[in-house]
C-alpha positions as CSV (number, residue, x, y, z in Angstrom):
1,X,50.8,0.5,-47.1
2,X,49.2,3.7,-48.7
3,X,47.6,3.4,-52.1
4,X,50.1,4.2,-54.9
5,X,47.8,6.7,-56.6
6,X,45.3,9.0,-55.0
7,X,42.5,8.3,-57.5
8,X,39.2,6.5,-57.0
9,X,36.5,5.2,-59.4
10,X,33.1,5.2,-57.8
11,X,30.1,3.5,-59.4
12,X,26.5,4.3,-58.8
13,X,26.9,8.0,-58.2
14,X,23.5,9.3,-59.4
15,X,22.3,9.6,-55.8
16,X,22.6,8.2,-52.3
17,X,25.8,6.5,-51.2
18,X,27.7,6.9,-54.4
19,X,27.0,10.6,-54.7
20,X,27.8,11.3,-51.1
21,X,31.1,9.3,-51.5
22,X,32.1,11.2,-54.6
23,X,31.7,14.6,-52.9
24,X,33.5,13.4,-49.7
25,X,36.5,11.9,-51.5
26,X,36.8,15.0,-53.7
27,X,36.8,17.2,-50.7
28,X,39.6,15.2,-49.2
29,X,41.8,15.8,-52.3
30,X,41.2,12.6,-54.2
31,X,40.9,12.5,-57.9
32,X,37.4,11.2,-58.3
33,X,36.0,9.5,-61.3
34,X,32.2,9.3,-60.8
35,X,30.1,6.9,-62.8
36,X,26.4,6.4,-63.3
37,X,24.4,4.1,-65.7
38,X,22.2,6.8,-67.2
39,X,23.6,9.3,-69.6
40,X,21.7,12.2,-68.0
41,X,23.1,11.4,-64.6
42,X,26.6,11.3,-66.1
43,X,26.0,14.8,-67.6
44,X,24.8,16.1,-64.2
45,X,27.9,14.8,-62.5
46,X,30.1,16.4,-65.1
47,X,28.2,19.7,-64.7
48,X,29.0,19.5,-61.0
49,X,32.7,19.3,-61.8
50,X,33.4,15.6,-61.6
51,X,35.3,13.5,-64.2
52,X,32.3,11.4,-65.1
53,X,31.9,8.2,-67.1
54,X,29.1,5.9,-67.9
55,X,29.1,2.5,-66.4
56,X,26.1,0.2,-66.4
57,X,26.8,-3.1,-64.7
58,X,24.2,-4.7,-67.0
59,X,26.1,-3.7,-70.2
60,X,29.6,-5.2,-70.6
61,X,30.6,-2.7,-73.2
62,X,29.9,0.2,-70.9
63,X,32.0,-1.4,-68.1
64,X,35.1,-1.7,-70.4
65,X,34.6,1.7,-72.1
66,X,33.9,3.4,-68.8
67,X,37.0,2.0,-67.2
68,X,39.1,2.9,-70.2
69,X,37.9,6.5,-70.0
70,X,38.5,6.6,-66.3
71,X,42.1,5.4,-66.8
72,X,42.6,8.1,-69.4
73,X,41.7,10.7,-66.7
74,X,44.2,9.2,-64.2
75,X,47.1,8.5,-66.6
76,X,46.6,4.8,-66.5
77,X,46.6,4.3,-62.7
78,X,43.9,3.7,-60.2
79,X,44.3,3.8,-56.5
80,X,40.8,2.6,-55.4
81,X,37.7,1.0,-57.0
82,X,34.6,1.5,-55.0
83,X,32.0,-0.9,-56.4
84,X,28.6,0.5,-55.5
85,X,25.1,0.8,-57.0
86,X,22.6,-2.0,-56.7
87,X,18.9,-2.5,-56.7
88,X,16.3,-4.9,-55.2
89,X,13.4,-6.9,-56.6
90,X,11.3,-7.4,-53.4
91,X,9.4,-10.7,-53.5
92,X,8.9,-14.0,-51.9
93,X,11.4,-16.4,-53.3
94,X,8.6,-18.7,-54.6
95,X,7.2,-15.8,-56.6
96,X,10.6,-14.7,-58.0
97,X,11.0,-15.6,-61.7
98,X,14.4,-17.1,-62.5
99,X,14.9,-14.5,-65.2
100,X,14.5,-11.8,-62.6
101,X,17.1,-13.4,-60.5
102,X,19.4,-13.6,-63.5
103,X,18.9,-9.8,-64.2
104,X,19.6,-8.7,-60.6
105,X,22.7,-11.0,-60.4
106,X,24.0,-9.2,-63.5
107,X,23.4,-5.8,-62.0
108,X,24.5,-6.5,-58.4
109,X,27.2,-9.2,-58.9
110,X,28.4,-10.3,-62.4
111,X,28.9,-6.7,-63.5
112,X,30.9,-5.9,-60.4
113,X,33.0,-9.0,-61.0
114,X,33.6,-7.9,-64.6
115,X,34.8,-4.4,-63.6
116,X,36.9,-5.8,-60.7
117,X,38.6,-8.3,-63.0
118,X,39.5,-5.5,-65.4
119,X,41.0,-3.4,-62.5
120,X,43.1,-6.1,-60.9
121,X,45.8,-6.1,-63.6
122,X,46.1,-2.3,-63.3
123,X,46.5,-2.4,-59.6
124,X,48.9,-5.4,-59.5
125,X,51.1,-3.7,-62.2
126,X,51.4,-0.5,-60.2
127,X,52.2,-2.4,-57.0
128,X,49.0,-1.9,-55.1
129,X,45.5,-0.5,-54.7
130,X,42.2,-1.2,-53.0
131,X,39.0,-2.8,-54.2
132,X,36.2,-1.8,-51.9
133,X,32.9,-3.6,-52.2
134,X,29.7,-2.0,-50.9
135,X,27.9,-5.1,-49.6
136,X,25.1,-5.1,-47.0
137,X,23.9,-6.5,-43.7
138,X,22.0,-8.7,-46.2
139,X,25.4,-10.1,-47.3
140,X,25.5,-12.3,-44.2
141,X,21.9,-12.6,-43.0
142,X,18.7,-13.2,-44.9
143,X,15.4,-11.4,-44.5
144,X,12.0,-12.3,-45.9
145,X,11.0,-10.8,-49.3
146,X,14.6,-9.9,-50.0
147,X,15.8,-13.1,-51.5
148,X,17.1,-11.7,-54.8
149,X,19.1,-9.0,-53.2
150,X,20.3,-11.3,-50.4
151,X,21.5,-13.8,-53.1
152,X,23.5,-11.2,-54.9
153,X,25.2,-9.9,-51.7
154,X,26.0,-13.3,-50.3
155,X,27.7,-14.1,-53.6
156,X,29.6,-10.8,-53.4
157,X,30.8,-11.5,-49.9
158,X,32.1,-15.0,-50.8
159,X,33.8,-14.0,-54.0
160,X,35.4,-11.0,-52.3
161,X,36.8,-13.2,-49.5
162,X,38.4,-15.5,-52.0
163,X,39.8,-12.6,-54.1
164,X,41.4,-11.2,-50.9
165,X,43.2,-14.5,-50.3
166,X,44.3,-14.7,-53.9
167,X,45.7,-11.1,-53.9
168,X,47.6,-11.6,-50.6
169,X,51.1,-10.2,-51.1
170,X,50.3,-8.3,-54.3
171,X,49.7,-5.0,-52.5
172,X,46.0,-5.0,-53.5
173,X,43.6,-4.9,-50.6
174,X,40.0,-6.2,-50.8
175,X,37.5,-4.6,-48.3
176,X,33.8,-5.1,-47.7
177,X,31.5,-2.4,-46.4
178,X,28.4,-3.8,-44.8
179,X,25.8,-1.1,-44.3
180,X,22.5,-1.7,-42.5
181,X,19.6,0.7,-43.1
182,X,20.8,3.8,-44.9
183,X,18.7,6.7,-46.2
184,X,18.7,6.1,-49.9
185,X,16.0,5.6,-52.6
186,X,16.5,1.9,-52.9
187,X,12.9,1.2,-51.8
188,X,11.4,3.6,-54.3
189,X,13.8,2.5,-57.0
190,X,12.8,-1.2,-56.4
191,X,9.1,-0.5,-57.1
192,X,9.4,-0.5,-61.0
193,X,11.4,-3.8,-60.8
194,X,8.7,-5.3,-58.6
195,X,6.0,-4.2,-61.0
196,X,7.9,-5.6,-63.9
197,X,8.6,-9.0,-62.5
198,X,6.3,-10.0,-59.7
199,X,2.9,-11.4,-60.4
200,X,1.7,-11.3,-56.8
201,X,-2.1,-11.4,-57.2
202,X,-3.6,-14.8,-56.4
203,X,-0.4,-16.0,-54.8
204,X,-0.2,-17.8,-51.4
205,X,1.1,-14.5,-49.9
206,X,-1.2,-12.1,-51.6
207,X,-2.4,-10.6,-48.4
208,X,1.1,-10.0,-47.1
209,X,2.0,-8.2,-50.4
210,X,-1.1,-6.0,-50.1
211,X,-0.9,-5.1,-46.5
212,X,2.8,-4.8,-45.8
213,X,5.2,-5.0,-48.8
214,X,3.5,-2.8,-51.4
215,X,2.7,0.0,-48.9
216,X,6.3,0.0,-47.8
217,X,7.6,0.2,-51.4
218,X,5.1,3.0,-52.5
219,X,5.2,5.2,-49.4
220,X,6.7,8.6,-50.6
221,X,8.5,9.4,-47.3
222,X,7.7,7.1,-44.5
223,X,9.3,7.2,-41.1
224,X,12.9,6.2,-41.0
225,X,13.8,2.6,-40.2
226,X,15.1,1.9,-36.8
227,X,18.9,2.4,-36.6
228,X,18.8,4.2,-40.0
229,X,21.8,6.5,-40.8
230,X,22.5,8.8,-43.7
231,X,24.8,7.9,-46.6
232,X,27.6,9.9,-44.9
233,X,28.0,7.0,-42.5
234,X,29.1,4.9,-45.5
235,X,31.4,7.7,-46.7
236,X,33.1,7.7,-43.2
237,X,33.9,4.0,-43.6
238,X,35.1,4.6,-47.2
239,X,37.5,7.3,-46.1
240,X,39.1,5.0,-43.6
241,X,39.2,2.1,-46.0
242,X,41.0,4.3,-48.6
243,X,43.3,6.1,-46.3
244,X,44.2,3.9,-43.4
245,X,47.6,2.2,-43.6
246,X,45.8,-1.1,-42.8
247,X,42.1,-1.1,-43.6
248,X,39.7,-3.4,-41.9
249,X,38.5,-6.5,-43.8
250,X,34.9,-5.4,-43.1
251,X,33.2,-2.2,-42.0
252,X,29.9,-2.9,-40.3
253,X,27.7,0.2,-40.4
254,X,24.7,0.9,-38.2
255,X,23.8,-0.8,-34.9
256,X,21.6,-3.2,-36.8
257,X,24.5,-4.7,-38.7
258,X,26.7,-4.9,-35.6
259,X,23.9,-6.5,-33.5
260,X,23.1,-9.0,-36.3
261,X,26.8,-10.0,-36.6
262,X,26.9,-10.6,-32.9
263,X,23.6,-12.6,-33.0
264,X,25.0,-14.9,-35.7
265,X,28.0,-15.6,-33.5
266,X,26.2,-16.3,-30.2
267,X,22.8,-17.8,-31.1
268,X,21.7,-21.0,-32.7
269,X,20.4,-21.1,-36.2
270,X,16.8,-21.9,-35.0
271,X,16.9,-19.0,-32.5
272,X,18.1,-16.6,-35.1
273,X,15.3,-17.8,-37.5
274,X,12.7,-17.0,-34.8
275,X,14.1,-13.5,-34.5
276,X,14.3,-12.9,-38.3
277,X,10.9,-14.2,-39.2
278,X,9.4,-11.3,-37.2
279,X,11.3,-8.6,-39.2
């Protein structure tokens, strides 16, 4: 069934996937409420003609206030919530402080849950809507030095699957988008978090940090990853998830995501580990 109100709240619109999604959905005639966590980015979005609100997943008050302002813009209805906007803390799991894991879970998971919980009563009262979660290939497969991000996305996938089952029959659809490598600033944006949290000197894996991980994080504009696509590939999936009469449960974007989903189905765990340890 179509969404009952052609409005969408998109988080993480300062750049990358969120910003591209905001422009695409507005061009398709949707009422877009674009959010970002920094006030200066909210002001920039407003200057570009968007209804813009501040939502920072790490600040509960901003989640509730931002949603309230969004609902004022839409007359109390909301057709779609697109949860988006996350960061990484690259590190070996053994070097990842527990407080760092708590922080990223707040930004990438708990905050999403808080906003989703606040939206569910709105959507059930109006008879339908769609909750679209921007997950990742790392929501179903783990890669080295990405443990914190992987943990947040695995949690998101599991919670979203349960929410979908619990909302069956309510008219509210829950959809997961699973991008592989997308051209965004997530690597560059993770560098300050790495510097803040990871004490890598003198660790067992110091040489790996120095030769591989840190150069990757600090390269201004390195060559694109294999299979990398632009953020418009995510927007393509978002359009279908919002407008299709029957959206898919999962949208797997980039060949890397599709190949890895297939590999998980047809290979043994040991064989898959031998493949992943090389990446």
